[in-house]
NUKEKOL-33364 format. One record per residue: residue number from 1; chain; x, y, z of N, C-alpha, C in turn. Coordinates in Angstrom, 3 decimals. Layout:
% residues N
<r i="NUM" ch="A" n_c1="X" n_c2="Y" n_c3="Z" ca_c1="X" ca_c2="Y" ca_c3="Z" c_c1="X" c_c2="Y" c_c3="Z"/>
...
//
This chain:
% residues 80
<r i="1" ch="A" n_c1="18.424" n_c2="-15.862" n_c3="-24.614" ca_c1="19.852" ca_c2="-15.976" ca_c3="-24.437" c_c1="20.311" c_c2="-17.420" c_c3="-24.702"/>
<r i="2" ch="A" n_c1="19.543" n_c2="-18.375" n_c3="-24.230" ca_c1="19.888" ca_c2="-19.779" ca_c3="-24.443" c_c1="19.849" c_c2="-20.106" c_c3="-25.936"/>
<r i="3" ch="A" n_c1="18.848" n_c2="-19.579" n_c3="-26.622" ca_c1="18.731" ca_c2="-19.805" ca_c3="-28.063" c_c1="19.956" c_c2="-19.255" c_c3="-28.802"/>
<r i="4" ch="A" n_c1="20.408" n_c2="-18.084" n_c3="-28.398" ca_c1="21.599" ca_c2="-17.487" ca_c3="-29.008" c_c1="22.820" c_c2="-18.369" c_c3="-28.776"/>
<r i="5" ch="A" n_c1="22.976" n_c2="-18.873" n_c3="-27.572" ca_c1="24.112" ca_c2="-19.748" ca_c3="-27.278" c_c1="24.056" c_c2="-21.044" c_c3="-28.083"/>
<r i="6" ch="A" n_c1="22.878" n_c2="-21.621" n_c3="-28.213" ca_c1="22.727" ca_c2="-22.861" ca_c3="-28.976" c_c1="23.040" c_c2="-22.618" c_c3="-30.448"/>
<r i="7" ch="A" n_c1="22.495" n_c2="-21.536" n_c3="-31.014" ca_c1="22.770" ca_c2="-21.229" ca_c3="-32.417" c_c1="24.251" c_c2="-20.944" c_c3="-32.652"/>
<r i="8" ch="A" n_c1="24.876" n_c2="-20.238" n_c3="-31.744" ca_c1="26.313" ca_c2="-19.963" ca_c3="-31.858" c_c1="27.116" c_c2="-21.258" c_c3="-31.810"/>
<r i="9" ch="A" n_c1="26.745" n_c2="-22.162" n_c3="-30.928" ca_c1="27.447" ca_c2="-23.444" ca_c3="-30.826" c_c1="27.281" c_c2="-24.264" c_c3="-32.099"/>
<r i="10" ch="A" n_c1="26.089" n_c2="-24.279" n_c3="-32.654" ca_c1="25.850" ca_c2="-25.028" ca_c3="-33.891" c_c1="26.661" c_c2="-24.451" c_c3="-35.042"/>
<r i="11" ch="A" n_c1="26.664" n_c2="-23.143" n_c3="-35.161" ca_c1="27.435" ca_c2="-22.496" ca_c3="-36.228" c_c1="28.925" c_c2="-22.784" c_c3="-36.039"/>
<r i="12" ch="A" n_c1="29.405" n_c2="-22.693" n_c3="-34.810" ca_c1="30.818" ca_c2="-22.939" ca_c3="-34.540" c_c1="31.208" c_c2="-24.377" c_c3="-34.900"/>
<r i="13" ch="A" n_c1="30.368" n_c2="-25.327" n_c3="-34.536" ca_c1="30.663" ca_c2="-26.733" ca_c3="-34.822" c_c1="30.706" c_c2="-26.988" c_c3="-36.327"/>
<r i="14" ch="A" n_c1="29.823" n_c2="-26.343" n_c3="-37.074" ca_c1="29.793" ca_c2="-26.532" ca_c3="-38.526" c_c1="30.898" c_c2="-25.779" c_c3="-39.247"/>
<r i="15" ch="A" n_c1="31.304" n_c2="-24.633" n_c3="-38.729" ca_c1="32.285" ca_c2="-23.792" ca_c3="-39.425" c_c1="33.731" c_c2="-24.127" c_c3="-39.063"/>
<r i="16" ch="A" n_c1="33.984" n_c2="-24.658" n_c3="-37.892" ca_c1="35.366" ca_c2="-24.858" ca_c3="-37.457" c_c1="36.157" c_c2="-25.820" c_c3="-38.343"/>
<r i="17" ch="A" n_c1="35.597" n_c2="-26.916" n_c3="-38.867" ca_c1="36.395" ca_c2="-27.768" ca_c3="-39.765" c_c1="36.817" c_c2="-27.044" c_c3="-41.041"/>
<r i="18" ch="A" n_c1="35.947" n_c2="-26.189" n_c3="-41.550" ca_c1="36.283" ca_c2="-25.417" ca_c3="-42.755" c_c1="37.485" c_c2="-24.514" c_c3="-42.493"/>
<r i="19" ch="A" n_c1="37.466" n_c2="-23.801" n_c3="-41.377" ca_c1="38.569" ca_c2="-22.898" ca_c3="-41.062" c_c1="39.845" c_c2="-23.661" c_c3="-40.750"/>
<r i="20" ch="A" n_c1="39.738" n_c2="-24.808" n_c3="-40.110" ca_c1="40.920" ca_c2="-25.628" ca_c3="-39.824" c_c1="41.550" c_c2="-26.134" c_c3="-41.114"/>
<r i="21" ch="A" n_c1="40.714" n_c2="-26.563" n_c3="-42.062" ca_c1="41.224" ca_c2="-27.039" ca_c3="-43.350" c_c1="41.901" c_c2="-25.904" c_c3="-44.107"/>
<r i="22" ch="A" n_c1="41.304" n_c2="-24.728" n_c3="-44.086" ca_c1="41.885" ca_c2="-23.567" ca_c3="-44.773" c_c1="43.221" c_c2="-23.170" c_c3="-44.145"/>
<r i="23" ch="A" n_c1="43.311" n_c2="-23.259" n_c3="-42.830" ca_c1="44.560" ca_c2="-22.934" ca_c3="-42.150" c_c1="45.680" c_c2="-23.888" c_c3="-42.565"/>
<r i="24" ch="A" n_c1="45.368" n_c2="-25.175" n_c3="-42.674" ca_c1="46.357" ca_c2="-26.163" ca_c3="-43.108" c_c1="46.801" c_c2="-25.875" c_c3="-44.537"/>
<r i="25" ch="A" n_c1="45.859" n_c2="-25.498" n_c3="-45.420" ca_c1="46.210" ca_c2="-25.162" ca_c3="-46.802" c_c1="47.133" c_c2="-23.948" c_c3="-46.854"/>
<r i="26" ch="A" n_c1="46.840" n_c2="-22.935" n_c3="-46.050" ca_c1="47.684" ca_c2="-21.735" ca_c3="-46.038" c_c1="49.092" c_c2="-22.038" c_c3="-45.524"/>
<r i="27" ch="A" n_c1="49.193" n_c2="-22.857" n_c3="-44.501" ca_c1="50.508" ca_c2="-23.232" ca_c3="-43.974" c_c1="51.297" c_c2="-23.997" c_c3="-45.023"/>
<r i="28" ch="A" n_c1="50.629" n_c2="-24.897" n_c3="-45.739" ca_c1="51.288" ca_c2="-25.652" ca_c3="-46.809" c_c1="51.770" c_c2="-24.710" c_c3="-47.915"/>
<r i="29" ch="A" n_c1="50.943" n_c2="-23.753" n_c3="-48.284" ca_c1="51.315" ca_c2="-22.791" ca_c3="-49.331" c_c1="52.499" c_c2="-21.932" c_c3="-48.891"/>
<r i="30" ch="A" n_c1="52.509" n_c2="-21.509" n_c3="-47.644" ca_c1="53.621" ca_c2="-20.717" ca_c3="-47.120" c_c1="54.911" c_c2="-21.529" c_c3="-47.172"/>
<r i="31" ch="A" n_c1="54.839" n_c2="-22.796" n_c3="-46.792" ca_c1="56.031" ca_c2="-23.661" ca_c3="-46.846" c_c1="56.540" c_c2="-23.826" c_c3="-48.267"/>
<r i="32" ch="A" n_c1="55.628" n_c2="-23.994" n_c3="-49.237" ca_c1="56.035" ca_c2="-24.103" ca_c3="-50.637" c_c1="56.700" c_c2="-22.816" c_c3="-51.108"/>
<r i="33" ch="A" n_c1="56.113" n_c2="-21.673" n_c3="-50.785" ca_c1="56.684" ca_c2="-20.386" ca_c3="-51.194" c_c1="58.055" c_c2="-20.166" c_c3="-50.566"/>
<r i="34" ch="A" n_c1="58.197" n_c2="-20.544" n_c3="-49.307" ca_c1="59.483" ca_c2="-20.404" ca_c3="-48.626" c_c1="60.537" c_c2="-21.281" c_c3="-49.307"/>
<r i="35" ch="A" n_c1="60.140" n_c2="-22.479" n_c3="-49.696" ca_c1="61.062" ca_c2="-23.377" ca_c3="-50.376" c_c1="61.522" c_c2="-22.826" c_c3="-51.715"/>
<r i="36" ch="A" n_c1="60.596" n_c2="-22.259" n_c3="-52.484" ca_c1="60.950" ca_c2="-21.682" ca_c3="-53.787" c_c1="61.882" c_c2="-20.497" c_c3="-53.603"/>
<r i="37" ch="A" n_c1="61.554" n_c2="-19.604" n_c3="-52.676" ca_c1="62.404" ca_c2="-18.430" ca_c3="-52.455" c_c1="63.784" c_c2="-18.831" c_c3="-51.928"/>
<r i="38" ch="A" n_c1="63.832" n_c2="-19.840" n_c3="-51.072" ca_c1="65.124" ca_c2="-20.314" ca_c3="-50.571" c_c1="65.981" c_c2="-20.878" c_c3="-51.693"/>
<r i="39" ch="A" n_c1="65.362" n_c2="-21.638" n_c3="-52.589" ca_c1="66.111" ca_c2="-22.210" ca_c3="-53.711" c_c1="66.609" c_c2="-21.112" c_c3="-54.650"/>
<r i="40" ch="A" n_c1="65.778" n_c2="-20.111" n_c3="-54.916" ca_c1="66.216" ca_c2="-18.990" ca_c3="-55.762" c_c1="67.381" c_c2="-18.246" c_c3="-55.120"/>
<r i="41" ch="A" n_c1="67.302" n_c2="-18.012" n_c3="-53.820" ca_c1="68.396" ca_c2="-17.331" ca_c3="-53.121" c_c1="69.658" c_c2="-18.184" c_c3="-53.128"/>
<r i="42" ch="A" n_c1="69.516" n_c2="-19.492" n_c3="-52.966" ca_c1="70.672" ca_c2="-20.381" ca_c3="-52.974" c_c1="71.371" c_c2="-20.357" c_c3="-54.327"/>
<r i="43" ch="A" n_c1="70.583" n_c2="-20.204" n_c3="-55.394" ca_c1="71.152" ca_c2="-20.157" ca_c3="-56.733" c_c1="71.693" c_c2="-18.778" c_c3="-57.101"/>
<r i="44" ch="A" n_c1="71.585" n_c2="-17.833" n_c3="-56.187" ca_c1="72.173" ca_c2="-16.523" ca_c3="-56.411" c_c1="71.270" c_c2="-15.518" c_c3="-57.096"/>
<r i="45" ch="A" n_c1="69.986" n_c2="-15.768" n_c3="-57.152" ca_c1="69.068" ca_c2="-14.816" ca_c3="-57.778" c_c1="68.873" c_c2="-13.620" c_c3="-56.848"/>
<r i="46" ch="A" n_c1="68.839" n_c2="-12.449" n_c3="-57.429" ca_c1="68.571" ca_c2="-11.232" ca_c3="-56.662" c_c1="67.064" c_c2="-10.987" c_c3="-56.681"/>
<r i="47" ch="A" n_c1="66.464" n_c2="-10.874" n_c3="-55.516" ca_c1="65.027" ca_c2="-10.706" ca_c3="-55.397" c_c1="64.706" c_c2="-9.323" c_c3="-54.851"/>
<r i="48" ch="A" n_c1="63.660" n_c2="-8.702" n_c3="-55.391" ca_c1="63.187" ca_c2="-7.449" ca_c3="-54.805" c_c1="61.685" c_c2="-7.336" c_c3="-55.025"/>
<r i="49" ch="A" n_c1="61.041" n_c2="-6.600" n_c3="-54.140" ca_c1="59.604" ca_c2="-6.376" ca_c3="-54.218" c_c1="59.380" c_c2="-4.931" c_c3="-54.627"/>
<r i="50" ch="A" n_c1="58.453" n_c2="-4.730" n_c3="-55.557" ca_c1="58.211" ca_c2="-3.380" ca_c3="-56.079" c_c1="56.707" c_c2="-3.171" c_c3="-56.252"/>
<r i="51" ch="A" n_c1="56.236" n_c2="-1.970" n_c3="-55.926" ca_c1="54.832" ca_c2="-1.609" ca_c3="-56.160" c_c1="54.624" c_c2="-1.294" c_c3="-57.634"/>
<r i="52" ch="A" n_c1="53.433" n_c2="-1.593" n_c3="-58.122" ca_c1="53.053" ca_c2="-1.232" ca_c3="-59.481" c_c1="52.946" c_c2="0.285" c_c3="-59.558"/>
<r i="53" ch="A" n_c1="53.454" n_c2="0.867" n_c3="-60.642" ca_c1="53.423" ca_c2="2.319" ca_c3="-60.788" c_c1="51.998" c_c2="2.840" c_c3="-60.979"/>
<r i="54" ch="A" n_c1="51.145" n_c2="2.050" n_c3="-61.602" ca_c1="49.774" ca_c2="2.479" ca_c3="-61.869" c_c1="48.823" c_c2="2.138" c_c3="-60.727"/>
<r i="55" ch="A" n_c1="49.043" n_c2="1.026" n_c3="-60.068" ca_c1="48.156" ca_c2="0.559" ca_c3="-59.005" c_c1="49.000" c_c2="0.206" c_c3="-57.796"/>
<r i="56" ch="A" n_c1="49.032" n_c2="1.097" n_c3="-56.809" ca_c1="49.920" ca_c2="0.908" ca_c3="-55.663" c_c1="49.503" c_c2="-0.262" c_c3="-54.766"/>
<r i="57" ch="A" n_c1="48.311" n_c2="-0.815" n_c3="-54.972" ca_c1="47.907" ca_c2="-1.965" ca_c3="-54.165" c_c1="48.521" c_c2="-3.269" c_c3="-54.675"/>
<r i="58" ch="A" n_c1="49.087" n_c2="-3.249" n_c3="-55.892" ca_c1="49.724" ca_c2="-4.449" ca_c3="-56.450" c_c1="51.205" c_c2="-4.463" c_c3="-56.117"/>
<r i="59" ch="A" n_c1="51.679" n_c2="-5.641" n_c3="-55.756" ca_c1="53.103" ca_c2="-5.843" ca_c3="-55.499" c_c1="53.651" c_c2="-6.831" c_c3="-56.511"/>
<r i="60" ch="A" n_c1="54.882" n_c2="-6.617" n_c3="-56.918" ca_c1="55.548" ca_c2="-7.528" ca_c3="-57.839" c_c1="56.845" c_c2="-7.999" c_c3="-57.211"/>
<r i="61" ch="A" n_c1="57.104" n_c2="-9.271" n_c3="-57.332" ca_c1="58.379" ca_c2="-9.853" ca_c3="-56.940" c_c1="59.221" c_c2="-9.923" c_c3="-58.200"/>
<r i="62" ch="A" n_c1="60.329" n_c2="-9.228" n_c3="-58.208" ca_c1="61.202" ca_c2="-9.182" ca_c3="-59.376" c_c1="62.418" c_c2="-10.047" c_c3="-59.084"/>
<r i="63" ch="A" n_c1="62.620" n_c2="-11.025" n_c3="-59.951" ca_c1="63.753" ca_c2="-11.928" ca_c3="-59.819" c_c1="64.773" c_c2="-11.513" c_c3="-60.869"/>
<r i="64" ch="A" n_c1="65.829" n_c2="-10.877" n_c3="-60.428" ca_c1="66.858" ca_c2="-10.396" ca_c3="-61.350" c_c1="67.865" c_c2="-11.522" c_c3="-61.619"/>
<r i="65" ch="A" n_c1="68.493" n_c2="-11.437" n_c3="-62.753" ca_c1="69.517" ca_c2="-12.403" ca_c3="-63.166" c_c1="68.967" c_c2="-13.827" c_c3="-63.182"/>
<r i="66" ch="A" n_c1="67.756" n_c2="-13.977" n_c3="-63.661" ca_c1="67.182" ca_c2="-15.318" ca_c3="-63.775" c_c1="67.752" c_c2="-15.999" c_c3="-65.006"/>
<r i="67" ch="A" n_c1="67.758" n_c2="-17.311" n_c3="-64.999" ca_c1="68.316" ca_c2="-18.045" ca_c3="-66.128" c_c1="67.243" c_c2="-18.474" c_c3="-67.118"/>
<r i="68" ch="A" n_c1="66.015" n_c2="-18.119" n_c3="-66.862" ca_c1="64.909" ca_c2="-18.484" ca_c3="-67.754" c_c1="63.839" c_c2="-17.411" c_c3="-67.664"/>
<r i="69" ch="A" n_c1="62.713" n_c2="-17.662" n_c3="-68.247" ca_c1="61.503" ca_c2="-16.859" ca_c3="-68.178" c_c1="61.435" c_c2="-15.742" c_c3="-69.205"/>
<r i="70" ch="A" n_c1="62.325" n_c2="-14.764" n_c3="-69.158" ca_c1="62.193" ca_c2="-13.621" ca_c3="-70.067" c_c1="63.509" c_c2="-13.332" c_c3="-70.769"/>
<r i="71" ch="A" n_c1="63.433" n_c2="-12.618" n_c3="-71.869" ca_c1="64.616" ca_c2="-12.316" ca_c3="-72.672" c_c1="65.594" c_c2="-11.406" c_c3="-71.941"/>
<r i="72" ch="A" n_c1="65.088" n_c2="-10.509" n_c3="-71.092" ca_c1="65.996" ca_c2="-9.576" ca_c3="-70.421" c_c1="66.558" c_c2="-10.127" c_c3="-69.110"/>
<r i="73" ch="A" n_c1="66.374" n_c2="-11.433" n_c3="-68.884" ca_c1="66.921" ca_c2="-12.127" ca_c3="-67.705" c_c1="66.304" c_c2="-11.664" c_c3="-66.393"/>
<r i="74" ch="A" n_c1="65.151" n_c2="-11.017" n_c3="-66.424" ca_c1="64.419" ca_c2="-10.674" ca_c3="-65.213" c_c1="63.062" c_c2="-11.365" c_c3="-65.279"/>
<r i="75" ch="A" n_c1="62.630" n_c2="-11.909" n_c3="-64.179" ca_c1="61.311" ca_c2="-12.516" ca_c3="-64.107" c_c1="60.470" c_c2="-11.683" c_c3="-63.151"/>
<r i="76" ch="A" n_c1="59.241" n_c2="-11.425" n_c3="-63.526" ca_c1="58.352" ca_c2="-10.618" ca_c3="-62.694" c_c1="57.157" c_c2="-11.477" c_c3="-62.304"/>
<r i="77" ch="A" n_c1="56.901" n_c2="-11.562" n_c3="-61.011" ca_c1="55.800" ca_c2="-12.359" ca_c3="-60.496" c_c1="54.885" c_c2="-11.449" c_c3="-59.703"/>
<r i="78" ch="A" n_c1="53.594" n_c2="-11.430" n_c3="-60.042" ca_c1="52.656" ca_c2="-10.623" ca_c3="-59.278" c_c1="52.343" c_c2="-11.308" c_c3="-57.958"/>
<r i="79" ch="A" n_c1="52.437" n_c2="-10.559" n_c3="-56.877" ca_c1="52.165" ca_c2="-11.089" ca_c3="-55.546" c_c1="50.724" c_c2="-10.748" c_c3="-55.191"/>
<r i="80" ch="A" n_c1="49.923" n_c2="-11.778" n_c3="-54.943" ca_c1="48.508" ca_c2="-11.551" ca_c3="-54.627" c_c1="48.258" c_c2="-11.692" c_c3="-53.157"/>
//
């Protein structure tokens, strides 16, 4: 039992910085995404999320009335 506790403590000490760093990266990415979506909404872009017709596990963010990106004025971004 003591050996299990020691091994668990060693693994926890080695793994916790990795998970803390990953958490900070995810929070930063969420803030960036929120900023982009806020700016698009401020500029009047219509946003909607749609499932792929062929693969229901894929989601697409469709930006309607965009001023760039595609000829039909819609931008499609795959959400991973």
